[in-house]
BALOBA-1460 file (C-alpha; in Angstrom, 3 decimals):
// residues 331
<rec num="1" residu="m" x="1.753" y="-4.670" z="-19.466"/>
<rec num="2" residu="i" x="3.503" y="-1.316" z="-19.132"/>
<rec num="3" residu="y" x="3.982" y="0.666" z="-22.344"/>
<rec num="4" residu="k" x="6.817" y="3.165" z="-22.728"/>
<rec num="5" residu="c" x="6.538" y="6.083" z="-25.144"/>
<rec num="6" residu="s" x="9.315" y="5.717" z="-27.722"/>
<rec num="7" residu="s" x="9.747" y="9.505" z="-27.807"/>
<rec num="8" residu="c" x="9.677" y="10.871" z="-24.231"/>
<rec num="9" residu="q" x="9.941" y="7.511" z="-22.344"/>
<rec num="10" residu="f" x="6.725" y="8.189" z="-20.405"/>
<rec num="11" residu="e" x="5.329" y="4.912" z="-19.017"/>
<rec num="12" residu="i" x="1.616" y="4.043" z="-19.192"/>
<rec num="13" residu="p" x="-0.015" y="0.951" z="-17.645"/>
<rec num="14" residu="e" x="-2.313" y="-1.000" z="-19.944"/>
<rec num="15" residu="g" x="-6.062" y="-0.565" z="-19.684"/>
<rec num="16" residu="l" x="-8.378" y="-3.251" z="-18.414"/>
<rec num="17" residu="p" x="-10.555" y="-4.866" z="-21.088"/>
<rec num="18" residu="p" x="-12.731" y="-3.986" z="-22.889"/>
<rec num="19" residu="a" x="-10.939" y="-0.648" z="-22.856"/>
<rec num="20" residu="p" x="-7.949" y="-0.576" z="-25.228"/>
<rec num="21" residu="r" x="-5.087" y="-2.453" z="-23.583"/>
<rec num="22" residu="t" x="-2.555" y="-0.565" z="-25.702"/>
<rec num="23" residu="p" x="-2.514" y="3.255" z="-25.345"/>
<rec num="24" residu="t" x="-3.346" y="5.161" z="-28.515"/>
<rec num="25" residu="y" x="-1.191" y="8.193" z="-27.778"/>
<rec num="26" residu="c" x="1.169" y="9.528" z="-25.117"/>
<rec num="27" residu="p" x="-0.595" y="12.083" z="-22.868"/>
<rec num="28" residu="r" x="2.709" y="13.885" z="-22.381"/>
<rec num="29" residu="c" x="3.986" y="14.342" z="-25.961"/>
<rec num="30" residu="q" x="1.145" y="12.931" z="-28.138"/>
<rec num="31" residu="n" x="3.470" y="10.364" z="-29.731"/>
<rec num="32" residu="q" x="1.686" y="7.229" z="-31.000"/>
<rec num="33" residu="n" x="4.552" y="4.719" z="-30.869"/>
<rec num="34" residu="f" x="5.124" y="2.548" z="-27.790"/>
<rec num="35" residu="v" x="7.252" y="-0.369" z="-26.689"/>
<rec num="36" residu="q" x="6.250" y="-3.008" z="-24.155"/>
<rec num="37" residu="v" x="8.504" y="-2.968" z="-21.107"/>
<rec num="38" residu="h" x="6.779" y="-5.012" z="-18.400"/>
<rec num="39" residu="d" x="4.318" y="-7.887" z="-18.287"/>
<rec num="40" residu="t" x="1.763" y="-7.540" z="-15.512"/>
<rec num="41" residu="e" x="0.325" y="-11.021" z="-15.951"/>
<rec num="42" residu="r" x="1.533" y="-13.907" z="-13.858"/>
<rec num="43" residu="p" x="0.648" y="-17.566" z="-13.284"/>
<rec num="44" residu="p" x="-1.613" y="-18.379" z="-10.329"/>
<rec num="45" residu="p" x="0.312" y="-18.381" z="-7.040"/>
<rec num="46" residu="p" x="1.246" y="-21.764" z="-5.599"/>
<rec num="47" residu="g" x="-1.800" y="-23.497" z="-4.162"/>
<rec num="48" residu="e" x="-4.335" y="-21.142" z="-5.747"/>
<rec num="49" residu="e" x="-5.783" y="-23.741" z="-8.086"/>
<rec num="50" residu="e" x="-5.857" y="-26.524" z="-5.485"/>
<rec num="51" residu="t" x="-6.263" y="-25.480" z="-1.865"/>
<rec num="52" residu="p" x="-5.010" y="-28.210" z="0.479"/>
<rec num="53" residu="e" x="-7.808" y="-29.969" z="2.347"/>
<rec num="54" residu="g" x="-8.680" y="-28.139" z="5.546"/>
<rec num="55" residu="e" x="-6.806" y="-24.965" z="4.528"/>
<rec num="56" residu="r" x="-8.836" y="-21.869" z="3.670"/>
<rec num="57" residu="p" x="-7.780" y="-19.413" z="0.939"/>
<rec num="58" residu="l" x="-5.918" y="-16.240" z="1.877"/>
<rec num="59" residu="k" x="-8.252" y="-13.386" z="2.843"/>
<rec num="60" residu="v" x="-7.105" y="-9.811" z="2.296"/>
<rec num="61" residu="l" x="-8.719" y="-6.676" z="3.714"/>
<rec num="62" residu="v" x="-8.213" y="-3.753" z="1.330"/>
<rec num="63" residu="s" x="-8.864" y="-0.312" z="2.783"/>
<rec num="64" residu="t" x="-8.963" y="3.169" z="1.340"/>
<rec num="65" residu="m" x="-10.017" y="6.716" z="2.180"/>
<rec num="66" residu="l" x="-12.025" y="8.872" z="-0.217"/>
<rec num="67" residu="y" x="-11.452" y="12.325" z="1.241"/>
<rec num="68" residu="s" x="-11.065" y="14.175" z="-2.081"/>
<rec num="69" residu="l" x="-14.064" y="12.499" z="-3.732"/>
<rec num="70" residu="a" x="-16.156" y="13.007" z="-0.597"/>
<rec num="71" residu="k" x="-15.551" y="16.769" z="-0.769"/>
<rec num="72" residu="e" x="-17.144" y="16.678" z="-4.226"/>
<rec num="73" residu="l" x="-19.914" y="14.095" z="-3.753"/>
<rec num="74" residu="g" x="-20.347" y="13.795" z="0.009"/>
<rec num="75" residu="a" x="-19.377" y="10.730" z="2.024"/>
<rec num="76" residu="d" x="-22.262" y="8.534" z="0.856"/>
<rec num="77" residu="g" x="-21.926" y="9.692" z="-2.745"/>
<rec num="78" residu="a" x="-18.188" y="8.989" z="-2.785"/>
<rec num="79" residu="t" x="-18.695" y="5.475" z="-1.456"/>
<rec num="80" residu="q" x="-21.438" y="4.794" z="-3.987"/>
<rec num="81" residu="e" x="-19.200" y="6.059" z="-6.802"/>
<rec num="82" residu="l" x="-16.380" y="3.722" z="-5.782"/>
<rec num="83" residu="y" x="-18.699" y="0.713" z="-5.694"/>
<rec num="84" residu="r" x="-20.225" y="1.735" z="-9.040"/>
<rec num="85" residu="q" x="-16.761" y="1.845" z="-10.607"/>
<rec num="86" residu="l" x="-15.888" y="-1.523" z="-9.072"/>
<rec num="87" residu="e" x="-19.041" y="-3.022" z="-10.571"/>
<rec num="88" residu="e" x="-18.200" y="-1.661" z="-14.022"/>
<rec num="89" residu="l" x="-14.658" y="-3.011" z="-13.829"/>
<rec num="90" residu="a" x="-15.815" y="-6.395" z="-12.527"/>
<rec num="91" residu="t" x="-18.394" y="-6.852" z="-15.287"/>
<rec num="92" residu="n" x="-16.265" y="-5.319" z="-18.074"/>
<rec num="93" residu="r" x="-18.906" y="-2.648" z="-18.736"/>
<rec num="94" residu="l" x="-16.548" y="0.304" z="-18.823"/>
<rec num="95" residu="h" x="-18.009" y="3.720" z="-19.565"/>
<rec num="96" residu="r" x="-14.669" y="5.473" z="-19.856"/>
<rec num="97" residu="p" x="-11.002" y="4.626" z="-20.508"/>
<rec num="98" residu="a" x="-9.612" y="2.439" z="-17.748"/>
<rec num="99" residu="d" x="-7.053" y="5.042" z="-16.673"/>
<rec num="100" residu="e" x="-9.897" y="7.462" z="-15.854"/>
<rec num="101" residu="y" x="-11.193" y="5.220" z="-13.078"/>
<rec num="102" residu="l" x="-10.123" y="5.807" z="-9.490"/>
<rec num="103" residu="p" x="-6.663" y="4.244" z="-9.129"/>
<rec num="104" residu="v" x="-7.787" y="2.449" z="-5.975"/>
<rec num="105" residu="a" x="-10.670" y="0.920" z="-7.940"/>
<rec num="106" residu="l" x="-8.115" y="-0.533" z="-10.355"/>
<rec num="107" residu="t" x="-6.064" y="-1.849" z="-7.426"/>
<rec num="108" residu="i" x="-9.089" y="-3.509" z="-5.817"/>
<rec num="109" residu="t" x="-10.107" y="-5.045" z="-9.155"/>
<rec num="110" residu="r" x="-6.620" y="-6.502" z="-9.619"/>
<rec num="111" residu="a" x="-6.602" y="-7.760" z="-6.015"/>
<rec num="112" residu="r" x="-9.858" y="-9.596" z="-6.624"/>
<rec num="113" residu="k" x="-8.158" y="-11.531" z="-9.418"/>
<rec num="114" residu="l" x="-5.688" y="-12.917" z="-6.900"/>
<rec num="115" residu="f" x="-7.282" y="-13.157" z="-3.447"/>
<rec num="116" residu="a" x="-10.490" y="-13.303" z="-1.436"/>
<rec num="117" residu="v" x="-10.961" y="-9.576" z="-0.783"/>
<rec num="118" residu="g" x="-12.938" y="-7.626" z="1.789"/>
<rec num="119" residu="l" x="-13.267" y="-3.837" z="1.686"/>
<rec num="120" residu="n" x="-13.017" y="-1.116" z="4.312"/>
<rec num="121" residu="v" x="-13.941" y="2.294" z="2.871"/>
<rec num="122" residu="d" x="-13.668" y="5.519" z="4.875"/>
<rec num="123" residu="a" x="-15.283" y="8.400" z="3.018"/>
<rec num="124" residu="g" x="-16.131" y="10.603" z="5.989"/>
<rec num="125" residu="g" x="-12.896" y="10.925" z="7.931"/>
<rec num="126" residu="t" x="-10.824" y="14.086" z="7.850"/>
<rec num="127" residu="q" x="-8.037" y="13.252" z="10.329"/>
<rec num="128" residu="i" x="-5.741" y="10.881" z="8.484"/>
<rec num="129" residu="a" x="-3.904" y="9.563" z="11.565"/>
<rec num="130" residu="k" x="-7.181" y="8.710" z="13.290"/>
<rec num="131" residu="c" x="-8.670" y="7.211" z="10.096"/>
<rec num="132" residu="r" x="-5.706" y="4.906" z="9.576"/>
<rec num="133" residu="s" x="-5.714" y="3.948" z="13.280"/>
<rec num="134" residu="r" x="-9.401" y="3.000" z="13.070"/>
<rec num="135" residu="t" x="-8.803" y="0.763" z="10.062"/>
<rec num="136" residu="f" x="-5.756" y="-0.783" z="11.739"/>
<rec num="137" residu="s" x="-7.899" y="-1.597" z="14.779"/>
<rec num="138" residu="e" x="-10.691" y="-2.982" z="12.612"/>
<rec num="139" residu="f" x="-8.203" y="-5.323" z="10.917"/>
<rec num="140" residu="l" x="-7.161" y="-6.597" z="14.357"/>
<rec num="141" residu="r" x="-10.790" y="-7.320" z="15.221"/>
<rec num="142" residu="k" x="-11.473" y="-9.213" z="11.973"/>
<rec num="143" residu="a" x="-10.164" y="-12.654" z="12.854"/>
<rec num="144" residu="d" x="-10.987" y="-14.098" z="9.417"/>
<rec num="145" residu="f" x="-8.685" y="-11.684" z="7.519"/>
<rec num="146" residu="d" x="-5.006" y="-12.601" z="7.256"/>
<rec num="147" residu="i" x="-3.554" y="-9.500" z="5.566"/>
<rec num="148" residu="w" x="-4.351" y="-5.810" z="5.437"/>
<rec num="149" residu="v" x="-3.561" y="-3.849" z="2.280"/>
<rec num="150" residu="s" x="-3.869" y="-0.085" z="2.745"/>
<rec num="151" residu="c" x="-4.210" y="1.746" z="-0.577"/>
<rec num="152" residu="d" x="-4.734" y="5.478" z="-1.031"/>
<rec num="153" residu="d" x="-7.374" y="6.504" z="-3.538"/>
<rec num="154" residu="d" x="-4.789" y="7.942" z="-5.972"/>
<rec num="155" residu="t" x="-2.461" y="4.911" z="-5.981"/>
<rec num="156" residu="d" x="-2.387" y="1.709" z="-8.024"/>
<rec num="157" residu="c" x="0.117" y="-0.895" z="-9.159"/>
<rec num="158" residu="t" x="0.535" y="-3.748" z="-11.610"/>
<rec num="159" residu="v" x="-0.942" y="-7.178" z="-10.907"/>
<rec num="160" residu="g" x="2.505" y="-8.693" z="-10.388"/>
<rec num="161" residu="s" x="3.457" y="-5.991" z="-7.881"/>
<rec num="162" residu="l" x="0.306" y="-6.600" z="-5.873"/>
<rec num="163" residu="a" x="0.886" y="-10.356" z="-5.878"/>
<rec num="164" residu="a" x="4.461" y="-9.889" z="-4.632"/>
<rec num="165" residu="l" x="3.451" y="-7.341" z="-1.992"/>
<rec num="166" residu="v" x="0.975" y="-9.782" z="-0.445"/>
<rec num="167" residu="e" x="3.289" y="-12.777" z="-0.818"/>
<rec num="168" residu="a" x="5.966" y="-10.894" z="1.144"/>
<rec num="169" residu="v" x="3.710" y="-10.847" z="4.232"/>
<rec num="170" residu="s" x="1.910" y="-14.175" z="3.756"/>
<rec num="171" residu="g" x="3.956" y="-16.238" z="6.206"/>
<rec num="172" residu="s" x="3.626" y="-16.588" z="9.966"/>
<rec num="173" residu="e" x="6.525" y="-14.206" z="10.686"/>
<rec num="174" residu="p" x="5.384" y="-10.636" z="11.531"/>
<rec num="175" residu="a" x="5.957" y="-8.674" z="8.328"/>
<rec num="176" residu="i" x="5.148" y="-5.361" z="6.632"/>
<rec num="177" residu="a" x="5.757" y="-4.660" z="2.942"/>
<rec num="178" residu="v" x="5.857" y="-1.186" z="1.389"/>
<rec num="179" residu="a" x="5.292" y="-0.505" z="-2.313"/>
<rec num="180" residu="p" x="7.359" y="2.645" z="-2.988"/>
<rec num="181" residu="t" x="5.801" y="5.462" z="-5.010"/>
<rec num="182" residu="w" x="6.777" y="8.933" z="-6.131"/>
<rec num="183" residu="l" x="5.918" y="11.664" z="-3.658"/>
<rec num="184" residu="r" x="3.356" y="14.136" z="-4.927"/>
<rec num="185" residu="g" x="5.047" y="17.049" z="-6.673"/>
<rec num="186" residu="v" x="8.539" y="16.029" z="-5.548"/>
<rec num="187" residu="a" x="11.183" y="14.031" z="-7.432"/>
<rec num="188" residu="m" x="11.665" y="11.663" z="-4.504"/>
<rec num="189" residu="v" x="10.442" y="8.197" z="-3.568"/>
<rec num="190" residu="n" x="8.612" y="7.658" z="-0.274"/>
<rec num="191" residu="v" x="10.847" y="5.023" z="1.337"/>
<rec num="192" residu="g" x="13.809" y="5.202" z="3.713"/>
<rec num="193" residu="f" x="16.587" y="2.588" z="3.789"/>
<rec num="194" residu="p" x="19.251" y="1.790" z="6.386"/>
<rec num="195" residu="k" x="22.903" y="1.996" z="5.373"/>
<rec num="196" residu="v" x="23.138" y="-1.794" z="5.305"/>
<rec num="197" residu="v" x="20.254" y="-3.564" z="3.569"/>
<rec num="198" residu="v" x="19.234" y="-7.187" z="3.044"/>
<rec num="199" residu="d" x="17.661" y="-8.319" z="-0.223"/>
<rec num="200" residu="r" x="15.648" y="-11.456" z="-0.861"/>
<rec num="201" residu="t" x="13.665" y="-12.951" z="-3.744"/>
<rec num="202" residu="l" x="10.160" y="-14.299" z="-3.219"/>
<rec num="203" residu="v" x="9.634" y="-17.892" z="-4.271"/>
<rec num="204" residu="g" x="6.128" y="-17.635" z="-5.713"/>
<rec num="205" residu="s" x="6.077" y="-14.345" z="-7.618"/>
<rec num="206" residu="g" x="9.815" y="-13.805" z="-8.063"/>
<rec num="207" residu="g" x="9.415" y="-10.364" z="-6.509"/>
<rec num="208" residu="r" x="12.489" y="-8.750" z="-5.000"/>
<rec num="209" residu="m" x="12.327" y="-7.277" z="-1.500"/>
<rec num="210" residu="r" x="14.779" y="-5.054" z="0.390"/>
<rec num="211" residu="s" x="14.877" y="-4.263" z="4.108"/>
<rec num="212" residu="c" x="13.837" y="-0.695" z="4.878"/>
<rec num="213" residu="y" x="13.138" y="1.533" z="7.866"/>
<rec num="214" residu="f" x="9.868" y="3.079" z="6.737"/>
<rec num="215" residu="g" x="7.753" y="4.136" z="3.798"/>
<rec num="216" residu="g" x="4.731" y="6.212" z="2.920"/>
<rec num="217" residu="f" x="1.392" y="4.489" z="3.462"/>
<rec num="218" residu="g" x="0.072" y="4.934" z="-0.072"/>
<rec num="219" residu="l" x="0.300" y="1.172" z="-0.707"/>
<rec num="220" residu="v" x="1.335" y="-1.067" z="2.191"/>
<rec num="221" residu="a" x="0.601" y="-4.670" z="3.212"/>
<rec num="222" residu="m" x="0.937" y="-6.235" z="6.661"/>
<rec num="223" residu="n" x="-0.080" y="-9.500" z="8.228"/>
<rec num="224" residu="k" x="-2.014" y="-10.035" z="11.445"/>
<rec num="225" residu="a" x="1.100" y="-10.945" z="13.438"/>
<rec num="226" residu="a" x="2.724" y="-7.612" z="12.536"/>
<rec num="227" residu="a" x="-0.416" y="-5.649" z="13.434"/>
<rec num="228" residu="q" x="-0.608" y="-7.390" z="16.796"/>
<rec num="229" residu="a" x="3.050" y="-6.623" z="17.489"/>
<rec num="230" residu="v" x="2.571" y="-2.944" z="16.645"/>
<rec num="231" residu="a" x="-0.611" y="-2.773" z="18.740"/>
<rec num="232" residu="h" x="1.437" y="-3.739" z="21.785"/>
<rec num="233" residu="q" x="3.473" y="-0.542" z="21.285"/>
<rec num="234" residu="c" x="0.467" y="1.774" z="21.085"/>
<rec num="235" residu="e" x="-1.615" y="3.927" z="23.320"/>
<rec num="236" residu="q" x="-5.342" y="3.312" z="23.031"/>
<rec num="237" residu="f" x="-8.152" y="5.837" z="22.751"/>
<rec num="238" residu="d" x="-11.908" y="5.889" z="23.212"/>
<rec num="239" residu="d" x="-13.441" y="6.623" z="19.831"/>
<rec num="240" residu="d" x="-16.625" y="8.543" z="19.091"/>
<rec num="241" residu="d" x="-18.584" y="5.308" z="18.636"/>
<rec num="242" residu="g" x="-17.492" y="3.974" z="22.049"/>
<rec num="243" residu="r" x="-14.926" y="1.523" z="20.691"/>
<rec num="244" residu="v" x="-11.426" y="1.371" z="22.093"/>
<rec num="245" residu="q" x="-8.940" y="1.795" z="19.235"/>
<rec num="246" residu="s" x="-5.167" y="1.410" z="18.904"/>
<rec num="247" residu="a" x="-3.542" y="4.772" z="18.145"/>
<rec num="248" residu="a" x="-1.026" y="3.141" z="15.801"/>
<rec num="249" residu="f" x="-0.744" y="6.227" z="13.582"/>
<rec num="250" residu="a" x="-0.904" y="8.958" z="16.222"/>
<rec num="251" residu="e" x="1.625" y="11.606" z="15.231"/>
<rec num="252" residu="i" x="4.765" y="11.859" z="17.350"/>
<rec num="253" residu="i" x="6.659" y="14.997" z="18.337"/>
<rec num="254" residu="v" x="10.283" y="14.116" z="19.062"/>
<rec num="255" residu="r" x="13.262" y="16.128" z="20.285"/>
<rec num="256" residu="h" x="16.782" y="15.215" z="19.300"/>
<rec num="257" residu="e" x="20.042" y="17.192" z="19.540"/>
<rec num="258" residu="g" x="18.292" y="20.526" z="19.954"/>
<rec num="259" residu="r" x="15.756" y="19.984" z="17.163"/>
<rec num="260" residu="t" x="12.043" y="19.274" z="17.550"/>
<rec num="261" residu="r" x="10.290" y="17.480" z="14.710"/>
<rec num="262" residu="w" x="6.636" y="16.608" z="14.135"/>
<rec num="263" residu="l" x="6.487" y="13.218" z="12.439"/>
<rec num="264" residu="g" x="3.660" y="12.487" z="10.043"/>
<rec num="265" residu="e" x="1.308" y="9.573" z="10.645"/>
<rec num="266" residu="d" x="3.252" y="7.153" z="8.424"/>
<rec num="267" residu="l" x="6.681" y="7.828" z="9.975"/>
<rec num="268" residu="s" x="5.068" y="7.728" z="13.419"/>
<rec num="269" residu="f" x="3.595" y="4.307" z="12.657"/>
<rec num="270" residu="f" x="6.931" y="2.863" z="11.569"/>
<rec num="271" residu="a" x="8.606" y="4.353" z="14.656"/>
<rec num="272" residu="r" x="6.320" y="2.076" z="16.697"/>
<rec num="273" residu="v" x="7.152" y="-1.095" z="14.742"/>
<rec num="274" residu="p" x="9.165" y="-3.367" z="17.070"/>
<rec num="275" residu="p" x="12.374" y="-5.081" z="15.897"/>
<rec num="276" residu="t" x="10.589" y="-8.449" z="15.765"/>
<rec num="277" residu="v" x="8.661" y="-7.271" z="12.683"/>
<rec num="278" residu="r" x="10.290" y="-7.561" z="9.249"/>
<rec num="279" residu="v" x="9.880" y="-4.335" z="7.235"/>
<rec num="280" residu="e" x="10.688" y="-4.437" z="3.507"/>
<rec num="281" residu="a" x="10.210" y="-2.451" z="0.321"/>
<rec num="282" residu="l" x="9.121" y="-4.042" z="-2.946"/>
<rec num="283" residu="l" x="11.652" y="-3.583" z="-5.775"/>
<rec num="284" residu="t" x="9.951" y="-5.206" z="-8.768"/>
<rec num="285" residu="g" x="7.021" y="-4.109" z="-10.882"/>
<rec num="286" residu="h" x="5.474" y="-0.658" z="-11.166"/>
<rec num="287" residu="t" x="3.455" y="1.655" z="-8.956"/>
<rec num="288" residu="r" x="1.558" y="4.796" z="-9.922"/>
<rec num="289" residu="h" x="0.769" y="7.692" z="-7.608"/>
<rec num="290" residu="d" x="-0.998" y="10.877" z="-8.667"/>
<rec num="291" residu="g" x="-0.557" y="9.784" z="-12.288"/>
<rec num="292" residu="e" x="3.219" y="9.310" z="-12.045"/>
<rec num="293" residu="t" x="4.506" y="5.794" z="-12.741"/>
<rec num="294" residu="l" x="7.526" y="4.452" z="-10.873"/>
<rec num="295" residu="p" x="9.421" y="1.396" z="-12.181"/>
<rec num="296" residu="l" x="10.517" y="-0.160" z="-8.896"/>
<rec num="297" residu="e" x="13.649" y="-1.549" z="-10.500"/>
<rec num="298" residu="r" x="14.910" y="2.053" z="-10.485"/>
<rec num="299" residu="v" x="14.647" y="2.047" z="-6.694"/>
<rec num="300" residu="a" x="16.598" y="-1.228" z="-6.613"/>
<rec num="301" residu="r" x="19.370" y="0.332" z="-8.716"/>
<rec num="302" residu="a" x="19.426" y="3.517" z="-6.572"/>
<rec num="303" residu="e" x="18.577" y="5.627" z="-9.623"/>
<rec num="304" residu="v" x="15.979" y="7.699" z="-7.758"/>
<rec num="305" residu="p" x="16.327" y="9.701" z="-4.526"/>
<rec num="306" residu="t" x="14.698" y="8.245" z="-1.420"/>
<rec num="307" residu="l" x="13.791" y="9.723" z="1.947"/>
<rec num="308" residu="e" x="16.502" y="10.716" z="4.396"/>
<rec num="309" residu="v" x="16.600" y="8.726" z="7.621"/>
<rec num="310" residu="h" x="17.092" y="11.642" z="10.025"/>
<rec num="311" residu="g" x="18.191" y="11.502" z="13.642"/>
<rec num="312" residu="e" x="14.806" y="12.598" z="14.948"/>
<rec num="313" residu="w" x="13.095" y="9.537" z="13.453"/>
<rec num="314" residu="l" x="15.782" y="7.232" z="14.835"/>
<rec num="315" residu="e" x="15.246" y="8.812" z="18.246"/>
<rec num="316" residu="a" x="11.484" y="8.290" z="17.945"/>
<rec num="317" residu="k" x="12.152" y="4.687" z="16.966"/>
<rec num="318" residu="k" x="14.320" y="4.191" z="20.037"/>
<rec num="319" residu="l" x="11.667" y="5.680" z="22.307"/>
<rec num="320" residu="n" x="8.594" y="4.023" z="20.764"/>
<rec num="321" residu="g" x="9.703" y="0.891" z="18.922"/>
<rec num="322" residu="g" x="11.165" y="-1.148" z="21.786"/>
<rec num="323" residu="e" x="9.358" y="-4.178" z="23.139"/>
<rec num="324" residu="r" x="6.714" y="-3.345" z="25.723"/>
<rec num="325" residu="e" x="4.605" y="-5.452" z="28.015"/>
<rec num="326" residu="q" x="1.781" y="-6.963" z="25.985"/>
<rec num="327" residu="q" x="-1.477" y="-5.034" z="25.997"/>
<rec num="328" residu="t" x="-4.912" y="-6.233" z="24.974"/>
<rec num="329" residu="v" x="-6.810" y="-4.574" z="22.143"/>
<rec num="330" residu="v" x="-10.398" y="-4.232" z="23.334"/>
<rec num="331" residu="d" x="-13.304" y="-4.546" z="20.936"/>
């Protein structure tokens, strides 16, 4: 459930039990009156209660990076802290209000309610493009995982949003789904749309999806077919441990009409996505980034500003996102 302050309209996700599910006061204006505006609970997805004979349950790899916490506790200490928080949340032995836990710990806990989850935690990396590329490559090597969910440590979402995000990429068609969030410190949402969009409604969760060009990688899901398609567009590099990795997030410098732009790792990734891969943004539910909650219905109604699709990115897409001869990702 999402609770909205009746005074300043600030939205607060409910806590996980045994922490109070209903907030006691608004952290913004101290008001104590709230209204319920969104139900995060949902029925089990189709087939969850009875898996057809011979069909295994969906397996989801959830990854995160703990750079900020690692600066405070060290890489090993940050990883241990995440797993300690996950244990507390899993056993309902909370030692603090739920909203004081790492947002990614809340996301992982909610994911475990819905799917068979594996974790990939990077607490020692400092180069975000290389860190994301390593996890991308690891997902390709893990044949038993169907879907990769990349979640930054300061990002979480409601249960229903997570269910819809994964449902959107659960089929055999190559697909990537972005959960839009507010940008840090900027009144703008981290997704870019084409001028003509296509909407669809998911059958299981009822989530609404809209075609998009790209999005920030704070909370993104993709299936194995999409990762394989993107890998065919990538250079490879020899990593420090001797493995050959796909440089899916290597940052691109592009020149267009007299301007030179350095694209960040997320825009560079989406520039490499070939046209055979469906890319969509989730438009139902709520996300929270850096403490700021975004009702995704506001994105659907175009009530919030989104990222400009500039000519330099389109040029990078033209140069990097076309179909190439298939390459092999080496373990």
